[in-house]
C-alpha positions as CSV (number, residue, x, y, z in Angstrom):
1,M,55.8,-9.8,-74.0
2,H,54.7,-10.8,-77.2
3,A,51.5,-12.9,-75.5
4,I,49.1,-12.1,-72.8
5,R,46.8,-14.5,-72.3
6,P,43.6,-13.6,-69.8
7,M,43.5,-15.5,-66.3
8,D,39.5,-15.3,-67.1
9,P,38.9,-14.9,-70.7
10,N,35.7,-13.6,-69.9
11,F,37.1,-10.7,-67.8
12,P,40.2,-9.4,-69.7
13,I,42.8,-7.2,-68.8
14,Q,41.6,-5.3,-71.4
15,R,38.0,-4.7,-69.1
16,Q,39.4,-5.1,-65.8
17,V,41.6,-1.7,-66.3
18,E,38.1,0.0,-67.4
19,L,36.9,0.5,-63.7
20,D,36.7,2.3,-61.0
21,A,37.6,0.6,-58.4
22,S,40.3,1.1,-55.4
23,P,42.8,-0.2,-53.4
24,V,43.2,-2.6,-56.4
25,V,46.0,-5.8,-56.5
26,L,47.8,-7.1,-60.1
27,V,48.1,-10.9,-60.0
28,N,50.5,-11.9,-62.3
29,L,51.1,-15.8,-63.7
30,L,53.4,-15.6,-66.1
31,L,55.0,-18.7,-68.2
32,L,58.2,-19.3,-70.3
33,D,60.6,-21.3,-71.0
34,K,63.6,-22.2,-68.9
35,A,66.4,-21.2,-71.5
36,D,64.3,-17.3,-71.4
37,E,64.5,-17.3,-67.2
38,E,67.5,-15.3,-67.3
39,A,66.5,-12.1,-69.7
40,F,62.9,-12.1,-68.1
41,L,64.7,-12.0,-65.2
42,R,66.1,-8.4,-66.3
43,V,63.7,-7.1,-68.2
44,W,61.3,-7.7,-65.3
45,Q,63.1,-6.1,-62.8
46,D,63.5,-3.0,-64.9
47,D,59.8,-3.0,-64.9
48,A,60.3,-2.4,-61.3
49,N,60.1,1.1,-61.8
50,F,57.0,0.9,-62.7
51,M,54.9,-2.5,-61.8
52,N,53.5,-2.5,-58.1
53,A,51.6,-5.3,-56.8
54,V,48.8,-2.9,-54.8
55,W,48.2,0.7,-56.7
56,E,45.9,2.6,-54.9
57,S,43.3,2.5,-57.6
58,N,43.2,1.2,-61.0
59,A,43.8,5.1,-62.7
60,H,46.9,4.5,-61.4
61,F,48.0,1.4,-62.7
62,R,46.0,2.2,-66.1
63,A,48.8,4.7,-65.5
64,A,51.8,2.8,-65.0
65,F,50.4,0.2,-67.5
66,M,50.0,3.0,-70.6
67,H,53.0,4.7,-69.5
68,P,55.1,5.1,-73.2
69,E,57.9,3.8,-71.5
70,F,56.6,0.7,-70.2
71,R,55.2,0.2,-72.8
72,A,58.5,0.0,-74.8
73,K,60.2,-2.0,-72.7
74,L,57.6,-5.1,-73.2
75,S,59.4,-6.2,-76.1
76,D,62.4,-6.3,-74.7
77,Y,60.6,-10.0,-72.8
78,P,61.7,-12.7,-74.3
79,S,59.3,-14.4,-77.2
80,S,57.8,-17.1,-75.2
81,A,57.3,-14.8,-72.4
82,V,52.7,-15.4,-71.8
83,A,51.7,-12.8,-69.2
84,S,48.1,-13.6,-67.9
85,P,47.9,-10.9,-65.8
86,H,44.5,-10.0,-63.7
87,L,43.5,-7.1,-61.3
88,F,41.4,-7.9,-57.8
89,G,39.9,-5.0,-55.7
90,A,37.4,-3.7,-53.1
91,A,36.4,-1.2,-52.1
92,L,37.4,-1.6,-47.9
93,P,34.4,-0.6,-45.1
94,D,35.3,2.1,-42.4
95,F,35.9,0.3,-39.7
96,H,35.6,2.8,-37.1
97,A,32.3,2.7,-38.0
98,F,31.0,-0.6,-36.8
99,A,30.0,0.0,-32.6
100,P,31.8,-3.1,-32.1
101,R,35.5,-2.1,-33.0
102,V,34.8,0.8,-30.6
103,L,33.9,-1.3,-28.0
104,H,36.8,-3.5,-28.3
105,G,38.7,-0.3,-28.7
106,I,37.4,0.5,-24.9
107,G,37.7,-3.0,-23.7
108,A,41.2,-3.1,-25.0
109,R,42.2,0.2,-23.0
110,L,40.8,-0.8,-19.7
111,L,43.1,-3.6,-19.7
112,L,46.0,-2.2,-20.4
113,L,45.2,0.1,-17.5
114,M,44.2,-2.7,-15.0
115,A,47.8,-4.2,-16.3
116,L,49.4,-0.9,-15.4
117,V,47.8,0.2,-11.9
118,H,48.2,-3.8,-10.7
119,A,52.1,-3.5,-11.8
120,G,52.2,-0.2,-10.1
121,A,50.7,-1.7,-6.9
122,A,53.4,-4.6,-6.7
123,L,55.7,-2.0,-6.6
124,Y,54.7,0.1,-4.3
125,H,54.2,-2.9,-1.7
126,H,57.5,-4.1,-2.8
127,F,59.6,-0.5,-2.7
128,I,57.4,1.8,-0.1
129,R,55.6,-1.0,2.4
130,R,58.6,-3.4,2.2
131,D,56.2,-6.0,2.5
132,G,58.0,-9.2,0.5
133,L,55.2,-8.9,-2.1
134,L,58.0,-9.6,-5.0
135,R,59.3,-12.4,-3.0
136,R,56.4,-14.4,-2.1
137,M,55.2,-14.0,-5.8
138,W,58.2,-15.6,-7.3
139,F,59.3,-19.2,-8.2
140,G,60.9,-19.7,-4.5
141,K,60.0,-22.9,-2.3
């Protein structure tokens, strides 16, 4: 890759890789000449072993980006290729720590239990009491 143009000039990828964040997502805008498309895709497929879209942490991205084998392959890209990489990342909260999450889980389990009890009661009426409940519930006259 002969040119790297920052997506955000105020915060280039060189500064982004130094931060500690997890997880991180790489968005990479790539521009190239139409004639170089085939060559670009071949090199891009080789890089798939090193570059993912989502990393566990910025340290994992940094390790892949600085790997000697990956760095050596950068010169294989067509001369017209221009990359604009940007890392996005944010620590996600522990959603189980929120009370509404707990109440929602309890409500979901109660709803499932009620559905199972109703299905069981319908089968009881049909097979044990033989009162024609399912026949009356079904589409008909």
